[in-house]
N, C-alpha and C positions, 0 to 999 in steps of 0.2 A: 484218455482223457486229456492228459497233459499235452500230449502230440497235437491233439484237435484243438485244444484252445491256443496252442502256438501258433498253428495253421490259420485259424481265424484271425488271429490277432495280425499275422503276416499278409493275410489278403486285406483285411481292413486297412492297415497301414497303405498297401498297394493301392488301394481304392481312393483314399484320401490323398495320396500322393497324386494319383492320376488325375483326379478331380480338382485338387489345389493347383496342379500344375497347368492344367487346361485353363482353370478360372483365372489365374495369375495371367495366362498370355491371352487371354480374352480382355482382362482389365486392362492390360498393356495396350493392347489394338485398340479399345475403347477411348483409353487416355491419350494415344497417340493421335487418334482421329479427332478426338475432341481439342486436342491440344493445337493440330493442325487447322481445325475450324477457326480457333480463336485467333490464330496468327493470321490467317487471312482477313479476318474483320479488323484488326487493330489498325487504326489509320497511322499515317505518318506522324513522326517524332513533333514535328514543328505543329501540326494541327493539335495533338494534344495537350499542349501547354496551356492555352486560353479554354477554361473549364466553364465558362461563365453561359448564362441562357440571355443574357442582355447587355449591355454597356454600363457604365457609371457616370455619375454626375459629381464633380467636385465644385463646392461654391466657395465664390472668394469674397471678402468683405470690401469696402471700400477702398482700403490700404492694400489690396492685393493678397492678403492672408487668407489661408484656408479657414473656415469656421464650421463647415458642415459638409456632408457626404450623403449621397443619395444613390439609388441602383445597386449594382454589383461591382465593387471596388476591386481593381486587379492591376498588379504590376507584374508583367513577366520577368522571371530570374530563372537563375540555372543554380545546381547544387554547387558549382565551381566559383559563381559570383557571389553569393551569400557569405556571411560570417561564417567561419568554422564553427565557432560557438553555437551557430544556429543548426548546423548540421550535426553537432555533437549531441546538442539537447534532443532533437528527434530522434535520432537513432538510439540514444539510452533510455528514452521514454517508449518508443513504441516497437522498437525491433533491435536488440542489443547484437544479434547475429547476422543482421540485415548483409554485411559484406563477406559471410562466410557459407550462407546456405544457398541453394539452388531455387528460392521462390518460395519454399513452403519450411517452416521452422518446426521440424517434426518434435523437438524437445520442449519448444514453446507451447505447442499446440497440447502435448501429453500434459504438461503443467497447469494450462488452463483448464483442460477436460476435468483433471483432479480435483480442484478448486472448485469449479462449477458443480461437481459430483457432492463434493462434501458441503457445499453452500444449498443444495438444492434448488439451484436454479442458475441463470447466467449472470455472474458477477465479474468475471474477467475474460477478457479477449486474447486470443491465442493466434490472430491473424498477424501475419507478416507485412512489412511495408508493401511489399508485391501484391499480396491478397488484397491490401485496403486499395491499392490502385486500381487493381482487377474491379474491385466493388464499386469503386468511383465510375469506372468505364462501362460497365457492362451490367450492373444489378442496381436494385434499389436498397433502401436500408433495412428491410425486415430482415430477421434472423430466422432463418430455417435451416433443416438441416440439408435441403436439397440445394439452396443457394451455396453453404458451406461447400459442398461437393464440387458443385460448379465452378467455385474459386479456383479450385486446384488446377484445372487444365489452362484456366485463363491465365494464372500466375505463371505457369510454366512458360505459356506463350509469350508473355512479356518479358520475362527473363531470356528466352531464345531470341526475341528481336531486338531488344534494347540492352545497354550495358547499365550497371548498377545506379550510376551517376544519372544516367537517363532517366531511369525507374525514379529515382528521389526528386528528379527535378519536377517530372510530371506530378508527383506528389506534393512537393512545396508550393505548386502553382494552383493546383485544383481543390485542396483541401480549405472547408469552410471554416473561418475562425472568429465567427461572430461579428455583429455590427454592421452586416453587409460586406465584410472583407472576405475575398475569396482568395487565397495564396497568401504566402509569408510576406511578400514584398507589399501588399495592399495591407495587411494586419500590422506591419511595422510603422507604414505611414499614417495608418488611422490611429494608431495608439501611442506611438512615440515620436511621430513627426520625423522619420528618418528613414533611410533606405535598410533594408535587410541585411546590405553588406556592413553596415555600421553599429550593429545591436551589440551590447555587452552582454556577456554571460547571465546576467540577471535578466534582461530583457529577452532575449534567446529563451530562457527557461520558461518565462510566463506566456511566450508565444506557443511554445511545445506543449505547454499546460492546458491549452485550447482545445487540442485536439481530443480530448476525451470527451469534453461538454462544452460547446463553443459558447452558448448562450449561458449556462451557469457559471463559468469561470471567465467571463468576459469582464476585464477592469473597468469597463465603462457602466457595468452593472452593480460590481461589488469588488473595489480595489483591493480591499484586505481578503477577501476570499481567493483574488487571483494570485495575491501575493504569497499566500499560504500554499497554493498549489505548486507556484514557481520555487519556494523554498523547498519543497519535495524533489522536484526535478533536479535542481543543484545538487541536492544530495546523491542522485542517481549519478550524475555527471562526475561528481568527486568518486564516488565509488568504482566506477568504470574506468577512472584514470583520465579522464576529459579535463577535469580541473585539479589543480593543487590544492592543497589545504589552504594555503593563503588566497588563492583566488576564490575558493567557494566561500572562504570567511568574509571577503570582501563583498561578494554579492548576495549574501546573506545580511550583512549589516549594512547593504544600500540597495534595498530592493527596487525594482524598477516602478517607475512612476508616470502617469500619463502626461502626454504632451499639453501645452498650455491651451489649444483648441480642443483637444479630445476632454480634458478635465472641464472644460469650461460649459462643454455640450450646450453653447449659446445658439440663441436664433432657431430653434425648433419651428416654432410656428411661423417664422419668417422663412425659412427654407422650405416648408412644405407649401406656404402660400406662393413662391416664385414658382416651385414645381409646377403648381397647378395651373399657373398662368401663363407658362410657355408652350408651346406646340408639344404634343405627346412624343411625337417622333423624334424630337430632340431632348426631351426631358424624362419623362415617365417611362417611355417604352424604347428609349434610344438603345440602338446596337452598337454605338461608339463610345467613346471614352471623351466626354466633354467637360469643359470649364465654365461655370457661368459667373461672370463679372458683375457684382451686386453693389446696392446701394446702402446694405448692411453696415452699420457703425457699433463694433463691440463695446465701446465705451459708452454709447448711449443706451445700449441694452442692457448694460450691466445697472447704468443709472436708474432705468426704468424698473428693474427687478428690485433693486433695493430700496425705491421708492414705495412701491407697492409692498413689499414686505414691512417696511416699518409702519406703516397705516395699520396692516393688519395684525402686526404684533403689540401695537401700542392703544389701538384705538377701537378694536374690533373685538367681540366676546370671544374667548376662546374656544375652539371646536366648530365655530362658524363655518356653514357649507356655502355661504354667499359666495359668488363667481364675480370676477372682475377681468376687464379686457383694457390693453392700452396700446394705443398706436402712437408713433412719434414719427414727423415727416418734416422734411425742409419747405420751404414756401413753395418749390416748383413741383411739389408732388412726391420727392424721392423719399421714399420710407427708409428711416434709419433703424427704427427697432419695433418690435411687436410682441405682446405678450398676449396669447389666446386665451388663457384662464389660468388659475390657480391649480396647481396639483394637489389634489386631495387624495392621492394614491389609488385612485381608480381608473377607469376608462375615460373618465370626463377630461382628463388633462390632454387626451387627443383630438378634442373638439376645439376647433379654433373659433372662439368667440368674436374675435375681431373682424373676421372675414365671413364667417359662416351662420353667425346668428341674426336673424333678422328681427330687430324688436322698434316697438312704437318708439318716437324720438321726442314725444313731450313738448315742453317748451324750448327745446333746442331748435325746433321748426320754426319758431317765430322769427330767428334772424332772417329766413329768407323772406317774411312778409313785410318787414321793414326794409330790405334790401329791393325788394319789388317798387314799394313805395318810394323810395328815394330816387329810384332810377326812372320812375314816371314823373318826376317833379317835385315832390313833397322836401320839405326841410326838417332837420331833427327837431327845429323849435317849433314846427306847427303845432296847433291844438287838436286834441281828440278827447272824447267824452269817455269818462269811466263811470259807466252807471248801469243799472240792469239792462238786459238785453234780450228781447225774444224774436226769433227768427221761425219763419214758417218753412219747413222741408218739406218739398213734395214726397208723397209715399210714408214720410214718418211723422208728420204734424210738427207742434212747436217745439223749437229747441231752444233752450235758455242756458247759456255758459255761466259759469261760476268763478269767482275770483277765488285763489287759494286762501285769502283772508278772510272771504265772505264779506268785505266792507268795500266801500265805493270812494273815491276821491273826487269825484266830479270832472272838472276840466283839467287835464294835465297836458303834456307836449308829448310828441312821440319818443323822444330820448327817456323820459320817464316811464311811460309804458313799457319800454324793452328793459330799462334799469331794473324796474320791479316787476317785471314779467305779468304784467295786468292782461288777463284772459278777455275782458269784455272790450277793453281798447285795442287790443290787437285783433280781434275778430272784427271791429268797425274799420281797422285800417285795411284788412284784407277785402272786406266786401267792398269798399270804395276803391281800391287799386284794382280789383277783379282777380278771382281766383284763377283763371287762366293764365294771367301774368306771373302771379305767385309760384304756380306750379312751373312755369317755363323757367324762371330763375332758379328753381331748385334744380330743375333738370338739367340747366346749362352748366350749372356749378358741379354737376356729378353724382347728384342723386337718382339712381336709375330705377329704384324698386316703383311699383305701382304707388301712385298718389289718390288720396281721397277726393271725390267729387263735391261733396257738402261743405258748409261754412266750418265745420269742424277742422278741416284740413289746417286752418291757422293754428290749431293748438296741437298739432304733432300727433294726430292718430294715424298717420301713415306710419309704416316699417321702413326701415333702411339698416344698414350694417355699420358698425363704428367706422370701418375703413371707408365706406363712402362718405359719411359724414365730416369726419375729420379732413377728408380731400376737399371737400366742399367748403370748408372753413378756411384749408390753406389757399383756395382761389381769391377768399375776401382778402387776407394776407398779401396776396400776390397782386394787388392792384386792381382786382375785379375782373382778373384772366385767369381762365380754368388752370386746375392744377391735380391733373388726374393722377391719382397713387400709382407709382411704377417702383418695381424693385429690380429689374434686371438691366444691367448696362449694356451688356455684349456677352453672346454666347460664342465659345470659340472651340475649336477641335483641338483635344487636349496634347495630340502627338507633335503637332508642329505650330499651335498658336493662329491658325488660320481661322478668320472670321466667318461664322456660319449665319448669325443675323443680328442686327443691331437692338438694342434694349427697348424697353416699353415706353420710353418718355415720348408723351405726345406734345407737339408744339401747342403753346396757349391761345386760346381763343378768348376775346374779350367778351365779357358777359354784363359787367357793370362798368359805366364811364370812371374815370379816375376820380372825379369829384363824389359820386355817390359812394364809391369803393373808400374813399378816406372820410367819409362823414359816418359810414357804418362803423368804421375801424375804432372812430372816436367814440360812438355810442357804446360798441361794446366794451371800450376801456371803462365807460361810467358804470357798466354792470360789474366791474370787478374793484372799481375805487369806491362805489358809494351804493351798491345793489346787492343782488341774491348772489354775486360770486366773489364776495369780498375773502371768503377763506382762501382762495387762490393767490391772493396779492403775494409778490416777491418783493424782498427788501431792497434789492439794487438795479431794478430796471422795471419799466412799464409792462403791464399784462392787458390784454383784451380778451373776453371771453363770454360763453353764455352757459347756463346752467339749463337742465331738463330733467323734469320728473313725470312721468305718465301715471295714468290713473291707478289710486290706490298704490302708489309707489312701487308698482312691479319693476320699473326700470328706473335708474338715477343715472344721469350723465353729466360730464363737465367737458367741453371742448374749449380751449384756449390758446392763444399764441404769445409768444414773445416777437421782438425782431427777427429771431433766428428759426424757431421752431414751432410748429403746431402740434399740441398733443391732444388727442382725445383719450376719453375715461369712459367706460361703462361699468356699472355695477347691477347687479340682479341675481336671481336665481334661475337655474336652468328650467325649473317646474313654474315659474310663474309665480311662486310665492312672494306677497308683498313684503318688502324691505320693511323693517321695524325702525321707526324714527329716523330715515334716512331719505333725504331729498338729494337732488343735483348739487345744492350748494352747501351739503355736508360732506360727507366722506367723499365722493368724486373729486369735489374741489380740493379737498385735503390731499388726496393720491395725487392730484396733478400739481400741488405745491410743492410735495415732497420729490417727485420725479424729476420736476424741472429745477429745483435747487441744485440736483446732482448734475444734470444735463449742462446747465448754466455756469457750474462752477469753474472759475478761471477764464471762462469767457468774456470777450469785450462787450459792452453795453451796446445793442443797437436800437435806435428808436422806431417807433411803430409808424408805419405810413399812414398817419391820421391825418384828419383837417377837420379843425373846429368850425361848428357851424358860425354863420354870421348872425349878430343879435336879430330878434323878429323885429320888422319894421312897423308890425301892427300889434297892440297889446292883447294879449289874450281876452276873449269875450269874457262878460261877467255873467253872474248867476242868471240873470234874465234872460240871456242870450243863448243859455244851454240848452240845447234840445233834450227835453226830459223823457219824450215818450217816442219811441222808435216802432214805426207801423209792424205788422206783421207780415206783410209782404217784401218780396226782395225789392221791388221798385220803389217803395218808401224808404226802405234801408238805404239804398243808395243816394236817394236824393237827401236824407237827412245827414249821413256820413259826410258825403261831399261838401255840404253845407256847413258841416262842423269843422271838419279838418282843413279843407282849402279854400274856404269862405266864397264859394262859387255857388252859382244856381243850377 
């Protein structure tokens, strides 16, 4: 029996040996063939350094400083060109035996397998840097046993074809490190404003810490979390002999901090607008690395953000979900700052209300009515009737505009009608001037949205964006010549600075003659000096502007200008909920004032291009001469209004 058992054991051993040997030979053959397959598939080294699917866009402000990035940022580098601290941080974090194994770290794999088994799931990766490069080149991000097996011949192929430093260089250039940065050179520029060759131990540790979870540990998302992660990496570098105790102590005492541009995260709405306004093949879908020279002014942006925050912190009920948008531009239409909305901690911050939201303009539109009247030959001192008015609108019946105060002043002049935003008088001016002429002036000044056909046109029932309306008012400040908003000055190829296209600036076209434009500026100044825009007054310089409030106070506007800047403010709710107790002359005017106090601080006083009207040569008609009853037909309205305003038959 004993002999039988010994014989059975010997035969079993020989069988296992025979099967095992042949299985090993077969596995070796499969591994060799698979490795050879991947060797044949691997592109040349130079092709592997750039791992992006598209190009990058770097946005520069009016001073030539970087303030935003879009697309996939990349700066090519090599393991020999970056800071040694960065190489040490990556190796210490990801693969401490990188320079000693043949592509597969068996000890590390076994350790990770044990930890994962004990945890009952995948909590630690055992992949070497070479395996991670193989994954970047050949596989997706899913974790499966099949993929892990395939990584082995792919990693061996990389080790066969490239040196260790070449493999590491590929990794340094292809790893995604958050905030749109592909590669360590791009990440160093993005977060610290310097080359990867210049990073300190603390900065190198923070960059290496991004490899585990780029979005979670991105310093632009949570700097404290990124610094804590970096402190762990510094400890690994010290323990593995890459840093002395003193160097580690300095790195821990002086953790990496974001560059000024990265910390500011300024101009997000502006950058998105510029990206959408340029041609796709040179911006959003570019395959090149390009630089966009813009009109953005970080000083003005900071002033706008601070002014808006001041009003919401001190004059708006805590927890309010009301939204606001701000645009600041120069008189030629160059946009200097843009706030697309308040960040309330949700997806609403991604919607740019300054550019994308089309809202009724309310009394803000009245400026175009009076601009058209002045251009047609009227004077600011011409009389107009403020009295009940009923017009017949074909297809709708009688329409009777109401004043905000529900009271009437009788005979007033055009300036008073604008200063106090009188609805009935404005409609009379619009009807006498001609709606077609009013629409033409609004369009020529830059309002591109469809405009109403009926008499309610004069009261701002049409929709427009804040950017359009601010640009239209810039045309008034610009002497009556168009000032189409633009943000791009030039687009260049980043590699050599060659010019790809000029900016968006459009040559001005005259819409109002200088006399009419100057008188309109004077009238708008009276709105601020003694009318509905009083809260926008500045202590040291003249201001002109106009308030706007839509039906049920769903939208509140103020757009005004000094001699230097035109600033537009909109306030409302995204779901059209009415504002409580707010009109354009209230919070929007106060936001405007707080913004412009900061924008104009330290700037010289520049006069407005205004032109005061001449005294009326004929006194205003007495009560007996006032037309008290306007007919219900358009013909009788035109006759009465022309007679009342211009003294003509």
